[in-house]
N, C-alpha and C positions, 0 to 999 in steps of 0.2 A: 379235683372233687372238691366239693363245697368243702369252706372251712367249719372248723369247730366252734370258731366263735362265732359265726352266721347262725349255727344250729342253737348253740347256748341263746343268742339273743332271740331266736323264735319261740323258745321253749320258756324263757322268763316273762315274755310279752303276753304269752297263752294262759301262764300262771297269774299273772299280774288282773289279766281281765277277766276270766274263769274260775280263779282258785281252784285251781287243782294242783296235783305234784306231777312233773313228768321227767321221763330219764330216756335216754337213748344210748342204745349201746350198739356194737357192730354185728356180724353174723357169727361171731364167735362167743358173744358176750362180754366183751371186754366192755368196759364202759367211756362211753365218748363224752358225754357231759351228762347235767343233771341237775335239778333245783333242790334235790334233797341232798342234806350234809352226809349221809352215808348210803349211796345206792347198791351197795355189792352186793344184798340180799336178790337182785335180779338177774346176775351174771347166768348165775346157772341156768333156772326156768327160761331164761332169754335166750342161751344157747340151745335149749332143748325145742325151744318154740321155733328156732330157724331151721330145726332138720323136720319140722314136720310140714306136712300139705297146705295148713291153714294160713290164710293171708291175716286173720282176726282171730283171738282168743283169750278168755277169761282166766286169769289165775290168780288164787288166793285173792280172788276181789280186786285184780289188775288189770288191765284191759292192753293186750301187746296187740302190735301192728307193723306190719311188713313193710317197709321205704325200698321200692325196685328203682334201678335205673335202667328203663327197658327189661331184660329178662333176668338182671344179675339183682341179688338183694344185696341191698348196700348197708340198712341200718334196721334195726328195733324200734321202735317207738313202745313208749310204757306210760300209761295214763291213769290216774287213779286218785283214791284219798280227796275226792271233793263231792258237793252235796247236788249239784247240777246233774245232768246228762252225760256221764262221763264218756258211755260210747261214742256219742253223736262227738263232742268236744275232741275225743282222740283220731274221729274220720277225719274230720276238720282237718287237724292239724299234721296228721299221717296225709292229706291232700296236699297241704302247702308245704311240707317239707320234699314230698315227690317233685312239685314242681320246682322246685329249689334244685334239685339234684339233678333234672334236667338240663334246666337251663345254665349251670355251672356247667355241666359236661357238655354243651352246646357252645358255650364260649370258648371252653379247653378245645376244643375240635377246631375251632376257628382261629384262636389263639396257635393254635400247634401247624396248621393251614398255612397260616400267615409267615410265621418264623422259617418254615421248607421253601414258601415261596421266594421269599426275601433271599434266602441263601442259595438260591437256586439248585435244592434238592428233589424238586418235583419234575416228571418228565411232562411234555405238553398235554398227551392225552390227561395224566393224571390230573393236572390244574383244571381242566375244564369238566372233569365228570366230577371232583369233589368239590369244586366252585357251583354246580348246579345242587348239588345233595347239599350243601350247607346255605345255600339260597342267598348266595354273594354275586353280584350284576359282574360280568364279564369285558362288556364293551362300555366302559367308563372311565372318564379322566380321571385320573388319581394325580398324588405327587405325595414324595415322601419326606417327612422331616426327621432328624434326629437331635434328641436332648442330649447333651452333654451331662449328667449327673455325678459321674465319679461313682465308685463301687460302695462307699458310705451310706449313700444316698439313692440308690437304683429303686430299692422297692420303695421307698417312701414317694419319688417324685413318680414312680409306675403310676401309684394308686392315684395320685393328685391330678395326673393326665388323664387316667381313665373315667375319673369324677368330671372334669371340668371341662375336658376339649373331646371334638367329634360328636358325631351326628347318630348315637344309638348302633345299629346294627349295620350303617353304611360306612362307617369308619374302623380302624382298628388301633390300638395301642397296647404294644408289647416291648419285649426286649430278647434280644439273642448274646447279651452278652451282660458282663457285671456292671460297666460303664456309662452305656446309653438307654435312652427309651427311642421308641421309634414309632411315629405316628403316619400310619398309610390313610390318606385324607382323601375323600370322592368327594370332587369339584363338579360343579355346573357344567351341563353341555354346552352352555353358551360362551364359546371365549373371551368375550369381552367383560365377563364378571370374575373370572378366574385370579386376577390380579387382586382385587378387593377380598375374595375368598382366603386366600395366601397370605396376607396382612392379617384379615379377621383371625386367622388361625394363630398367627405369630405373637396376635395380643391374648389371645386365651391361653397360648402358654406363658406367656409372661406374667398376666394375674395369675395364674394357677400355681406358678412356681416363686409368685414377687418374696416368700419370706424363706425360700431355699437356699439365699445366698448367688452368687454369681454362676447364672446357667449360660450356655452359647448355645447355640441353634443353627443348624446347617438344614437346607432342602434341595432336593435335586430339582430335576426339569417334569414337566407333567407330561404323564406317559396314556395313551388312550386304551390301551389292551392290560386284561390282569397279567398277563405274561412278563408284560415290560414290567412290570413293578420295580420287579429286583435292580433293573439298569437304572432307574429313579433311586432307589437306594443305594446302589454303588455310588452313583453320583454325588449323594448327600453325605457317603461315608469319607468321600474323596474331599469335598469341599469341607467337611469336617476338620480333616488333618490340615489341608492347606492353611484352612486359617489358623490354627494353632502355631502353624509354622511362620511364615509372613504378617499375620493379622493377630497376635496373640490377643489386642483390648477390642478386638472388634466381637459382639455377640449375634451377630445374625451374620449368617456365610451363605449366600444363594451360589449353588454351581454354576449357574451364569455369569457370574460377575468375578471367576477366580482369577481371570485375566492369564499373566506370563507366569503366575504363579503355578498353575495346572500344567504348563508346559515342564517346567521344572521339576514339579514332583514325580514327573514320569520319566526322568532319565534316569539310567544306570549308573552308578557311583563309579565304575571305575572313569567314566567319561566326565563326570563330575571334579575327579580328583585332577584327571589332566587338562582340564579347563582352569581350575585354579592353578596350578602350578606354573601353567603359563601365562597367566594374567598378572599374578602377583611374581614371577620370577624367581619361584622356588620358596618365596617367602612365607610364614606363618602368616593367615590374617591378622590373629592375636596378637601379633609380637607390632603391628601397626599404632596399639596403644588405644584406650578407652577415649582419652583427648582427641585423637586424629580420628577415630570413628563418630563420636558425636558430630565433631566439627560438619566431618563428609555428609552424616544424615541431615545435619541442618540445612547444609547446602542443598541436599536435594530438596527438601521440604519446602525452601525459597526459589525452587526452581532455576538454580544457579544464579541467583542474583548474588553478586558480591558483597553489595552495600547493603543490602536488605537482610543477608545473614550475619556481616559481622554487627548490626546492629542488635537483633535477635541475641546475639553471644554474648553483648554488651565487652567487644573486642574490637582493636583499630583496626580499620580496613587493611592496612598492612602486614597486619598480624595476621589475618586470615590469606593472604596472596601468599604470604613466607609459609605458610601450613600447606596450599594447595601446590608450592612448587617442592617443597620437600617429598610431598608424595608421588608428585612427577618423578622427582628423581630416584625415586624406590623404585615405582612400578610401571615408568615410562607412560602413563596416562596422564592426561593434563582434563582434568574434571571440568576445564571450562568450556570444551569444546563437547558439541551433544555427542558425537561417536563415544569416545572414551569416556563419558559420564553414563552412556548406557551400558557399555561393556562393563565397568565397575559398579552400576547398580544391580544389574545382574550377577556379577559373580557375589555379592552379598548377600544376594538372597542362595545362590547355591550353597555358599557357607553356612547360612541358617540351614537350609533342608539337609546337608550333610551331618550336621551337629543334632538334628532331630534324630535322623534314620540312625544313625550310631548309638544314641540314648535308645531309641525305641524297638530296635530291629535288631541289632548285630549284638 
């Protein structure tokens, strides 16, 4: 339904232009908004007018108009106390409000359809039938983006993205929970242009949310059919979670570049515990200490190069060798060999995954 703020803006604008007073009530006569300080006198006559068969009526010198959404009465518009043709002004305002009601209903219907589409709540026949009714293209390439807004900013981020991202009725900006805003972007039929369009969308999101703090964006792969949009959404959702776990500093996470993190994310917890227990010989990884973990991460970042790692850590080469030897005695893994380094790297990622799952699921 159209918001009261929008209606108030319309009647304020009409008053400033036509110099008339306006009031809007619901079908029961309850005041929705008004340009008058005390519009209570309109409640009873508006309720009575709503029960009549007339679409327009003059009551005590004020013009009353009914605002319909299809066949459903939504509002009563009351116009008067003006020097010009109040009836004509009222008809024009009623026409404008009717169009707004219809437009907002269509947007609500489309928004509701897209939410159910993303969440796999529609049968295939319903997808195609409702898409045609809502004038949504079926066979068109699309990709789903998720902007991580956080619960306190979701409504503000949603509105900013609706205003600044997308291409009219071809794209959709919605929310299915209180943490994220979803953008369903329709792309060109030319595959060579899609990468540029995706990059343009990321720039639009960044510009729209430039003053909203840190925002992480993830996106799925391009799908061709409307029924596959939910798959792109699930991919973007996985990319967002995998990014939080393994790349917390990364602001853009494409599903197609998740690498080994995607595999680890789908491992069952019992298997993860077994792997960690075997890798660390029953030792709790946290018992290695922050200094050791930091040394290991720097060693990996410098491609297992002892000299470069010791230089970056500002320690003697022999000190680094001593730490690596100590780790080998504790775990049986020599990080200077490729196979053991890979095993340990995966183990650290599994540990991060387990901590994330324990904090957010269990």
